[in-house]
C-alpha positions in Angstrom: 12.2 -33.5 -7.1 9.1 -35.7 -6.8 6.2 -35.1 -9.2 3.6 -33.0 -7.5 0.3 -34.4 -6.6 -2.6 -33.5 -8.8 -5.2 -31.6 -6.8 -7.5 -29.9 -9.2 -8.7 -30.8 -12.7 -6.2 -31.6 -15.4 -8.4 -31.1 -18.5 -6.8 -27.7 -19.0 -6.1 -26.4 -22.5 -4.0 -23.4 -23.7 -5.5 -20.0 -24.2 -7.8 -19.8 -27.2 -6.0 -19.5 -30.5 -5.8 -16.1 -32.0 -6.1 -14.3 -28.6 -3.2 -12.4 -27.1 -1.6 -14.4 -24.4 1.2 -13.5 -22.0 2.8 -15.6 -19.3 2.6 -13.1 -16.5 0.4 -10.0 -16.1 1.4 -7.5 -13.5 -1.3 -5.0 -12.4 0.1 -1.6 -11.3 3.4 0.2 -11.7 4.1 1.5 -8.3 6.9 0.1 -6.0 5.2 -3.3 -6.0 4.6 -3.7 -9.8 8.0 -2.3 -10.7 9.8 -4.6 -8.2 8.1 -7.6 -9.6 8.9 -6.7 -13.2 12.6 -5.9 -12.4 13.2 -9.1 -10.6 11.5 -11.1 -13.5 13.8 -9.6 -16.0 16.8 -10.2 -13.8 15.9 -13.8 -13.5 15.7 -14.2 -17.3 11.9 -14.0 -17.7 10.7 -11.6 -20.3 7.2 -12.8 -21.2 5.3 -10.4 -19.0 3.4 -7.1 -19.2 2.8 -4.3 -16.7 -0.8 -3.2 -16.9 -1.1 0.4 -15.7 -4.4 2.3 -15.6 -2.8 5.8 -15.8 -0.5 7.3 -18.5 2.6 7.1 -16.4 4.3 4.9 -13.7 4.4 5.7 -10.1 1.4 4.2 -8.3 0.7 6.0 -5.0 3.5 8.5 -5.7 2.0 9.5 -9.0 -1.6 9.7 -7.8 -0.9 11.6 -4.5 0.5 15.0 -5.4 -1.1 17.3 -2.9 1.1 20.2 -1.4 3.5 18.9 1.2 3.2 15.2 0.1 6.2 13.3 1.4 7.2 9.9 2.8 7.3 9.2 6.5 10.1 6.6 6.2 13.6 7.7 5.5 14.5 7.6 1.8 17.6 5.4 2.2 15.3 2.6 3.4 12.2 3.6 1.4 13.8 2.5 -1.9 14.8 -0.7 -3.6 17.7 -2.5 -2.0 19.0 -3.3 -5.5 18.7 0.3 -6.7 20.1 2.7 -4.1 19.8 6.4 -4.9 22.9 8.3 -3.7 21.3 11.6 -4.7 18.3 11.8 -2.2 18.0 15.5 -1.3 16.4 14.9 2.1 16.2 12.2 4.8 12.5 12.1 4.1 11.9 12.6 0.4 9.0 14.5 -1.1 6.5 13.1 -3.6 8.1 14.6 -6.8 11.5 13.1 -5.9 10.1 9.6 -5.1 8.1 9.6 -8.3 11.2 10.6 -10.3 13.0 7.7 -8.6 10.4 5.2 -9.9 10.5 6.7 -13.4 14.3 6.3 -13.3 14.0 2.6 -12.2 11.6 1.9 -15.1 14.2 3.3 -17.5 17.3 1.9 -15.8 15.9 -1.7 -15.8 14.4 -1.6 -19.3 10.8 -1.9 -18.3 9.3 0.5 -20.9 8.8 -2.2 -23.6 6.7 -4.2 -21.0 4.6 -1.2 -19.9 1.0 -1.0 -21.1 -0.2 2.4 -20.0 -3.8 3.4 -20.0 -4.7 -0.3 -19.4 -7.1 -0.1 -16.5 -8.1 -3.6 -15.4 -11.9 -4.0 -15.3 -12.2 -7.7 -14.8 -9.9 -10.7 -14.3 -11.5 -14.1 -14.2 -9.9 -17.5 -13.8 -10.7 -19.7 -16.8 -10.8 -23.3 -15.5 -10.8 -24.9 -18.9 -8.0 -22.8 -20.2 -6.1 -22.8 -16.9 -5.4 -19.1 -17.3 -6.6 -15.6 -16.3 -8.9 -13.8 -18.8 -8.4 -10.1 -18.5 -10.6 -7.3 -19.7 -9.6 -3.7 -19.7 -11.8 -0.7 -19.2 -11.7 0.2 -22.9 -12.7 -3.4 -23.9 -9.2 -4.7 -24.8 -8.7 -8.3 -23.8 -5.8 -10.6 -23.1 -5.0 -13.8 -21.1 -2.2 -14.7 -18.8 -1.1 -17.8 -17.0 -0.1 -15.9 -13.9 -1.7 -12.7 -12.5 0.3 -10.5 -10.0 -1.6 -7.7 -8.3 0.5 -4.7 -7.4 -2.5 -2.5 -6.9 -1.6 -1.7 -3.3 -3.8 -1.0 -0.3 -3.9 2.8 -0.6 -5.3 3.3 -4.1 -9.1 3.8 -3.6 -10.0 7.1 -1.9 -12.6 6.9 0.9 -15.2 9.6 1.2 -17.3 10.3 4.3 -21.1 9.6 4.2 -22.5 13.0 5.2 -26.1 14.0 4.4 -26.3 16.7 1.8 -22.8 16.3 0.5 -23.9 16.1 -3.1 -25.7 19.4 -2.7 -22.5 21.4 -2.0 -22.1 24.1 -4.6 -18.4 25.0 -3.9 -15.2 23.2 -4.7 -14.7 19.8 -3.2 -12.0 17.2 -3.8 -10.1 14.4 -2.1 -6.4 14.8 -1.2 -5.6 12.2 -3.9 -7.4 14.3 -6.6 -5.9 17.6 -5.6 -7.1 20.6 -7.6 -3.8 22.6 -8.2 -5.7 25.3 -10.1 -7.9 26.3 -7.2 -7.0 29.6 -5.6 -7.4 29.5 -1.8 -6.8 33.2 -1.3 -9.6 34.7 0.7 -11.6 31.4 0.7 -13.3 29.6 3.6 -11.8 26.1 3.5 -13.0 23.1 5.3 -10.7 20.1 5.8 -12.4 16.9 6.9 -10.1 14.4 8.4 -6.8 14.5 10.4 -4.8 11.6 9.0 -1.4 11.3 7.4 -2.3 13.3 4.3 -4.1 16.1 6.2 -1.2 16.8 8.5 1.0 17.4 5.4 -1.3 19.6 3.3 -2.9 21.6 6.1 0.3 23.6 6.8 0.5 24.3 3.1 -3.1 25.5 2.8 -3.6 27.4 6.0 -1.3 30.4 5.2 -3.0 30.8 1.8 -6.7 30.4 2.9 -8.8 33.3 4.2 -10.0 30.9 6.9 -9.6 27.2 7.5 -11.8 24.9 9.6 -10.2 21.5 10.4 -12.9 19.0 11.2 -11.4 16.5 13.6 -13.2 13.4 14.8 -10.2 11.8 16.6 -6.9 13.6 17.1 -3.8 11.7 16.0 -0.6 11.2 18.0 2.2 13.2 16.3 5.9 12.8 16.8 8.7 15.2 15.8 10.0 14.6 12.3 13.7 14.2 12.2 14.1 15.5 8.7 17.0 17.5 7.2 18.7 18.0 3.9 21.3 15.5 2.9 24.6 17.3 2.6 26.7 17.5 -0.5 29.5 15.6 1.3 27.1 12.8 2.2 25.9 12.5 -1.3 29.5 12.4 -2.5 30.2 9.5 -0.1 27.1 7.6 -1.1 28.0 7.9 -4.8 31.7 7.1 -4.5 31.7 4.8 -1.5 28.4 2.9 -1.8 29.0 0.9 1.3 28.5 4.1 3.3 24.9 4.4 2.1 24.3 0.7 2.9 25.5 1.3 6.4 23.1 4.2 6.8 20.3 2.1 5.4 21.1 -0.8 7.8 21.2 1.6 10.8 17.8 3.0 9.9 16.4 -0.4 9.4 17.3 -1.7 12.9 16.3 1.6 14.5 12.8 1.2 13.0 12.6 -2.5 13.9 13.0 -1.7 17.5 9.5 -0.1 17.4 8.0 -3.6 17.2 8.9 -4.0 20.9 6.2 -1.5 21.8 3.7 -2.2 19.1 3.6 -6.0 19.5 5.9 -7.5 22.1 5.1 -5.2 25.1 2.5 -2.4 24.3 3.2 -0.9 27.7 6.5 0.4 26.3 4.4 2.8 24.2 4.0 5.0 27.3 7.6 6.0 26.9 7.0 7.0 23.3 3.8 8.9 24.4 5.9 11.1 26.6 7.9 12.3 23.6 4.6 13.1 21.7 3.2 15.0 24.7 6.3 17.1 25.0 6.1 17.8 21.2 2.5 19.2 21.5 3.3 21.1 24.6 6.2 22.9 22.9 4.2 23.7 19.8 0.7 24.5 21.1 0.8 27.1 24.0 -3.0 27.4 24.3 -4.2 24.9 26.9 -7.7 24.5 25.5 -6.5 23.8 22.0 -3.8 21.5 23.3 -6.5 19.5 25.1 -8.5 19.1 21.9 -5.5 17.9 20.0 -4.3 15.4 22.6 -5.6 11.8 22.0 -7.1 9.7 24.7 -5.9 6.3 23.4 -2.5 4.6 23.5 0.0 5.9 21.0 0.4 3.4 18.2 -3.2 2.3 18.2 -3.7 4.5 15.2 -1.0 5.3 12.7 1.7 7.4 14.4 2.3 10.5 12.4 5.4 12.7 12.2 5.4 16.5 11.5 7.1 19.7 12.6 4.6 22.2 11.1 1.1 20.7 11.7 0.6 22.0 15.2 2.0 25.5 14.4 -0.5 25.7 11.5 -3.4 25.0 13.9 -2.3 27.8 16.2 -2.8 30.4 13.4 -5.5 33.1 13.9 -7.3 32.0 10.7 -7.6 28.3 11.7 -10.2 26.7 13.9 -10.2 23.1 15.0 -13.8 21.8 15.0 -14.4 18.7 17.1 -18.3 18.8 17.0 -19.7 16.3 14.7 -21.1 17.2 11.2 -24.8 16.9 10.9 -25.2 17.8 7.2 -23.7 19.8 4.3 -25.6 22.6 2.6 -24.8 24.3 -0.8 -22.6 26.9 0.9 -22.0 25.6 4.5 -21.4 22.8 6.9 -23.9 22.4 9.7 -22.7 20.9 13.0 -24.6 18.5 15.3 -25.2 21.4 17.7 -26.9 23.5 14.9 -23.9 25.8 14.2 -23.6 26.7 10.6 -20.2 27.4 9.2 -20.0 28.9 5.7 -17.7 27.2 3.4 -16.3 27.8 -0.1 -14.2 24.6 -0.5 -14.1 21.2 1.1 -11.0 19.0 1.1 -11.3 15.4 2.1 -8.3 14.1 4.0 -10.2 10.9 4.8 -7.8 8.3 3.6 -8.4 5.1 1.6 -10.3 1.8 1.5 -7.4 0.0 3.1 -9.4 -3.1 4.2 -11.1 -3.6 0.8 -8.8 -2.1 -1.8 -10.2 -4.2 -4.7 -13.6 -3.2 -6.1 -16.3 -5.8 -6.5 -16.3 -7.6 -9.9 -12.6 -7.1 -10.6 -11.0 -10.4 -9.4 -13.0 -13.6 -9.9 -11.5 -16.9 -9.0 -12.6 -20.5 -9.4 -16.3 -21.0 -10.1 -16.6 -17.3 -10.7 -16.3 -16.4 -7.0 -15.6 -12.7 -6.4 -12.6 -12.2 -4.1 -14.8 -9.9 -2.0 -17.1 -12.9 -1.3 -14.1 -15.0 -0.4 -13.3 -12.2 2.0 -16.8 -11.9 3.5 -15.2 -12.4 7.0 -12.4 -10.0 6.3 -9.6 -10.0 3.8 -7.0 -12.7 4.3 -4.3 -14.5 2.3 -1.5 -16.9 2.9 1.6 -14.9 3.7 -0.3 -11.9 2.4 0.4 -13.2 -1.1 -1.9 -16.1 -2.2 -5.7 -16.6 -1.8 -7.4 -20.0 -1.7 -9.6 -20.5 -4.7 -7.6 -18.1 -6.9 -5.0 -20.2 -8.8 -1.9 -18.5 -10.0 -2.9 -15.2 -8.4 -0.3 -13.5 -6.3 -0.7 -10.3 -4.4 2.0 -7.9 -3.5 1.0 -5.7 -0.5 -1.8 -8.1 0.3 -3.7 -8.6 3.5 -1.7 -8.3 6.7 1.5 -7.1 5.0 1.1 -3.4 6.0 3.5 -1.9 8.6 3.1 0.6 11.3 6.8 1.0 11.9 9.1 0.5 8.9 9.4 0.5 5.1 6.8 -1.2 2.9 9.5 -1.6 0.2 11.2 -4.2 2.4 7.9 -6.2 2.6 7.4 -5.8 -1.2 10.8 -7.2 -2.0 10.1 -10.1 0.4 6.9 -11.0 -1.4 8.5 -10.6 -4.8 11.2 -13.0 -3.9 8.5 -15.5 -2.7 6.6 -15.2 -6.0 9.9 -15.7 -8.0 10.6 -18.8 -6.0 7.1 -20.0 -6.8 7.6 -19.5 -10.5 11.0 -21.2 -10.5 9.7 -24.2 -8.5 6.7 -24.5 -10.8 8.9 -24.6 -13.8 11.3 -27.1 -12.3 8.4 -29.4 -11.2 6.5 -29.0 -14.5 3.6 -27.4 -12.6 1.2 -25.2 -14.6 -0.8 -23.7 -11.8 -0.9 -23.6 -7.9 -3.8 -22.8 -5.6 -3.0 -22.4 -1.8 -4.8 -25.0 0.3 -7.7 -23.6 2.3 -6.5 -25.2 5.5 -3.0 -23.8 5.1 -4.4 -20.3 4.6 -6.8 -20.7 7.6 -4.1 -22.0 10.0 -1.8 -19.2 9.0 -4.4 -16.5 9.6 -5.6 -18.0 12.9 -2.0 -17.7 14.2 -1.8 -14.2 12.8 -5.0 -13.0 14.5 -3.9 -14.5 17.8 -0.8 -12.4 17.7 -2.6 -9.3 16.6 -5.1 -9.6 19.5 -2.4 -8.7 22.0 -0.9 -5.9 19.9 -1.4 -2.2 20.5 -3.6 -1.8 17.4 -6.2 -4.0 19.0 -5.6 -3.3 22.7 -4.8 0.4 22.5 -8.4 1.7 22.9 -9.1 3.2 19.5 -10.9 2.3 16.2 -8.6 2.7 13.2 -8.5 2.0 9.5 -6.3 -1.0 10.3 -9.4 -2.9 11.5 -12.1 -4.4 9.3 -15.3 -2.4 10.1 -17.5 -5.6 9.8 -15.5 -8.0 11.9 -13.1 -5.8 14.0 -10.2 -8.0 12.8 -6.9 -6.4 11.9 -6.6 -7.4 8.2 -4.0 -4.7 7.4 -0.8 -5.1 9.5 1.9 -7.6 9.9 2.2 -8.4 13.7 5.9 -8.6 14.1 9.4 -7.8 12.8 9.9 -7.4 9.1 12.8 -9.9 9.2 10.3 -12.5 10.4 8.2 -11.9 7.4 11.2 -12.2 5.1 12.1 -15.5 6.8 8.5 -16.8 6.3 8.5 -15.9 2.6 12.1 -17.1 1.9 10.9 -20.4 0.4 7.8 -21.4 -1.6 6.6 -24.8 -0.5 4.6 -26.7 -3.2 3.2 -28.9 -0.4 1.2 -25.8 0.8 -0.6 -25.7 -2.6 -3.0 -27.7 -4.8 -1.2 -28.2 -8.1 -2.0 -28.6 -11.7 0.7 -30.3 -13.9 1.9 -28.8 -17.1 0.5 -30.3 -20.3 2.9 -30.6 -23.2 0.4 -28.8 -25.4 0.4 -25.9 -23.0 4.2 -25.4 -23.1 4.9 -22.3 -25.1 8.0 -21.8 -27.3 11.0 -20.9 -25.2 9.6 -22.1 -21.9 11.9 -25.1 -21.8 14.9 -22.7 -22.0 13.5 -20.5 -19.3 12.8 -23.6 -17.1 16.4 -24.7 -17.4 17.7 -21.2 -16.5 15.4 -21.2 -13.5 16.7 -24.5 -12.2 20.3 -23.4 -12.5 19.5 -20.1 -10.7 17.7 -21.9 -7.9 20.4 -24.5 -7.4 
């Protein structure tokens, strides 16, 4: 291949002598981080580390452990294509089973030696002179890496409501991600704030145990029946002994979920057919007309995340549960006061208020060229090229970056697509003796202009609601991919060096063994 054009300074030098240096640093050990690490090992690359802030792997499925926590995508698809699990106990697995699966993958693929637990990234800054990332952990430990891969995910920072007096509350209060399993709900007056994906799972678990439960609902969600069941012993036998049968099930689930894009993006009017199913669901489960009216949304289904549950509505019909739609004015030490002056005594507040999906990275953590904070680069809303690279941040790759989220299918499919793109980037960089790449600003801009044009016609923008998919500052959808997942896979199938500024590799910067790895990469990519 032709030598790449030099597009940013070449006075780079290796990392400072005496400091620990790794070739690739992966942040996070959820599905994204583990997929990246597994594929690196399988491609013959071993000079990498997985930096994990906690003391165990698992990401979202380690941190979220509230009662009833489960996936809303079928297990056979919500798992690695290269690591099928024939032993799933249910069609929709619960949190403990998914976490155990991730732990199993870490062991099966030999990732433990690469894991650095209790390594919380405080700051990662691109060093222009050293042409590497300088990383600082929360405990002061430091290291450098040529390539930085973020697997931090979009649902990792809990969001709390801004309510006057909240700090004065004297009772128990916690976010669903920080569940207090030691708290005894018996006889307690519990307030649940929020009606999102987490709340519809834990409310049915808490309501039978609490003395009384108030559910504070700002906007009701659309809820569909959950087609869940136990996987039979016969099915598990088939999956274990005839693996192609599980692959057929996975393929069937994939295409069934892909069909939802027709309503979400291609023709939002089709969502009226889906809405009929949701209306029948609430009519069957909520006999009281007044309560049913409060629980029925007034926006097009799909505008917000469509939820699935068979036990949420029945929980709200219990005698000890009230659905409160009046806004909250303030919180007092032992009560929540509504906008109409009503005072509701409370012993415990549970926040089911979701996450900072549109700004998952805190300020000061990722600093690119010239010390620019990634949040400043995103002042008009988060954006990336193919959801993976950001202009001004060389050798920085995001898995589950902006506009890679889904409202219809499995994020694991998107993760594997991005990981394949990053692997192709690394292989082409080695083959072309390229040390670093930085996506061209015009390439990123053109890609995102096209993306936003497609999103403008989708149900998430035209459905008549305000959701966490949209950036609150700009109103732009910076979260979701506006199309079929196979289109994203096709878009990320090949890494094009022409889309990037490049920095050639200096002979002094080649580390022992890289020539061998480069050769292996060329053979694999042939």
